C-alpha positions in Angstrom: -57.1 -63.9 72.4 -53.9 -62.6 73.9 -54.3 -64.8 77.0 -54.8 -67.9 74.9 -51.6 -67.2 73.0 -49.8 -66.5 76.2 -51.1 -69.7 77.8 -50.0 -71.7 74.8 -46.6 -70.1 74.8 -46.2 -70.9 78.5 -47.4 -74.5 78.0 -44.7 -75.0 75.3 -42.0 -73.4 77.4 -42.9 -75.6 80.2 -42.4 -78.7 78.1 -39.1 -77.4 76.8 -38.0 -76.7 80.4 -39.0 -80.2 81.5 -37.2 -81.8 78.5 -34.0 -79.9 79.6 -34.4 -81.0 83.2 -34.9 -84.7 82.3 -32.0 -84.6 79.8 -29.7 -83.1 82.5 -30.8 -85.7 85.0 -30.2 -88.5 82.5 -26.7 -87.1 81.7 -25.8 -87.0 85.4 -27.2 -90.5 85.9 -25.1 -91.9 83.1 -22.1 -90.2 84.6 -22.8 -91.9 87.9 -23.0 -95.2 86.2 -19.6 -94.7 84.5 -18.1 -93.7 87.8 -19.4 -96.7 89.6 -18.2 -98.9 86.7 -14.7 -97.6 87.1 -14.9 -98.1 90.8 -16.0 -101.7 90.3 -13.2 -102.3 87.8 -10.7 -101.2 90.4 -12.2 -103.4 93.1 -9.4 -106.0 92.9 -7.0 -103.3 93.8 -8.9 -102.3 97.0 -7.8 -105.2 99.3 -4.1 -104.6 98.4 -4.6 -100.9 99.1 -6.4 -101.6 102.4 -3.6 -104.0 103.5 -1.1 -101.3 102.9 -3.1 -98.6 104.7 -4.4 -100.5 107.8 -1.0 -101.2 109.5 -0.1 -97.6 109.1 -3.5 -96.3 110.3 -4.9 -98.4 113.1 -8.1 -96.2 113.1 -8.9 -97.6 109.7 -8.8 -101.2 111.0 -12.2 -100.8 112.7 -10.9 -101.6 116.2 
């Protein structure tokens, strides 16, 4: 009887652990989406920034 109770407890703990792992993964995924969205919103600024940096740093020009 002890082993059945122990197995049931471990089974429940496993599901709780998996729930936490999935929740953490989703939280990080949502954070990545927000970071990419902010990067996409700043996309119009990138050509101006690149024009400013390339003359100063020829290695960034790709030549």
